[in-house]
C-alpha positions as CSV (number, residue, x, y, z in Angstrom):
1,X,-27.4,5.8,31.5
2,X,-31.0,5.0,32.0
3,X,-33.4,7.9,31.5
4,X,-35.0,7.3,34.9
5,X,-31.7,7.5,36.7
6,X,-30.7,10.6,34.8
7,X,-33.9,12.3,35.8
8,X,-33.5,11.3,39.4
9,X,-29.9,12.7,39.5
10,X,-30.9,15.9,37.8
11,X,-33.7,16.4,40.3
12,X,-31.1,16.2,43.0
13,X,-29.1,18.9,41.4
14,X,-26.6,16.8,39.5
15,X,-25.6,17.9,36.0
16,X,-25.3,15.2,33.3
17,X,-22.9,15.6,30.4
18,X,-19.7,14.6,28.8
19,X,-16.2,15.1,30.1
20,X,-15.7,17.6,27.3
21,X,-18.7,19.6,28.5
22,X,-17.7,19.3,32.2
23,X,-14.2,20.5,31.5
24,X,-15.2,23.1,28.9
25,X,-12.9,21.6,26.3
26,X,-13.0,22.7,22.7
27,X,-13.5,19.9,20.1
28,X,-9.8,20.3,19.2
29,X,-8.7,19.9,22.8
30,X,-10.9,16.9,23.2
31,X,-9.5,15.3,20.0
32,X,-5.9,16.0,21.1
33,X,-6.5,14.3,24.5
34,X,-8.2,11.3,22.8
35,X,-5.3,11.0,20.4
36,X,-2.7,10.9,23.2
37,X,-4.8,8.3,25.1
38,X,-4.9,6.1,22.0
39,X,-1.2,6.4,21.5
40,X,-0.6,5.6,25.2
41,X,-2.9,2.5,25.2
42,X,-1.4,1.2,22.0
43,X,2.2,1.7,23.3
44,X,1.4,-0.5,26.2
45,X,-0.1,-3.3,24.0
46,X,2.7,-3.0,21.4
47,X,5.3,-3.4,24.2
48,X,3.5,-6.4,25.7
49,X,3.2,-8.0,22.2
50,X,7.0,-7.6,21.8
51,X,7.4,-9.2,25.3
52,X,9.4,-6.3,26.7
53,X,9.3,-5.0,30.2
54,X,9.0,-1.3,30.9
55,X,12.7,-1.3,31.8
56,X,13.7,-2.9,28.5
57,X,11.6,-0.3,26.5
58,X,13.1,2.5,28.6
59,X,16.6,1.3,27.6
60,X,15.6,1.1,24.0
61,X,14.4,4.7,24.0
62,X,17.1,6.0,26.4
63,X,14.6,6.9,29.1
64,X,13.5,5.6,32.5
65,X,11.1,2.9,33.5
66,X,9.0,5.6,35.4
67,X,8.8,7.6,32.2
68,X,7.5,4.5,30.2
69,X,4.9,4.0,33.0
70,X,3.8,7.6,32.6
71,X,3.6,7.2,28.8
72,X,1.5,4.0,29.1
73,X,-0.8,5.6,31.8
74,X,-1.5,8.6,29.5
75,X,0.1,11.1,31.9
76,X,-0.5,14.7,30.5
77,X,3.2,15.6,31.0
78,X,4.2,13.1,28.3
79,X,4.5,14.6,24.8
80,X,3.0,13.2,21.7
81,X,6.6,13.4,20.3
82,X,7.8,10.9,22.9
83,X,4.9,8.6,22.3
84,X,5.5,8.5,18.6
85,X,9.2,8.0,18.9
86,X,8.6,5.1,21.3
87,X,6.2,3.5,18.9
88,X,8.8,3.9,16.1
89,X,11.4,2.3,18.4
90,X,9.1,-0.7,18.8
91,X,8.9,-1.1,15.0
92,X,5.7,0.8,14.3
93,X,5.3,2.0,10.7
94,X,3.8,5.3,9.6
95,X,0.7,3.3,8.6
96,X,0.5,1.7,12.1
97,X,0.7,5.2,13.7
98,X,-2.0,6.5,11.3
99,X,-4.3,3.6,12.2
100,X,-3.8,4.2,16.0
101,X,-4.4,7.9,15.7
102,X,-7.5,7.5,13.5
103,X,-9.1,4.6,15.4
104,X,-11.5,4.8,18.2
105,X,-10.1,4.1,21.7
106,X,-12.1,0.9,22.0
107,X,-10.4,-0.7,19.0
108,X,-6.9,0.8,19.6
109,X,-5.9,-2.0,22.0
110,X,-6.4,-4.8,19.5
């Protein structure tokens, strides 16, 4: 954000900060959320690369299409366990998972 815009907003009473600051998240909570989002985004891309529909992935993991949609959307109700099991069902190796977890969100989709 440009400094002039930031100053203008702060003058009007707006607070400028990160989502972590706004929500009062600890660094651990923030890291956990980021990890789940990376897994969610990567699951979507991995499914697409395999040319599977959400319905087909759901059958593969014995779940429902709506659950797969929630996983890919990063719904907070989805567990990391389910995200990891879904990656494994799509052929991800331990190394693949480690790369997704340790990467930045910008590069996790490639």
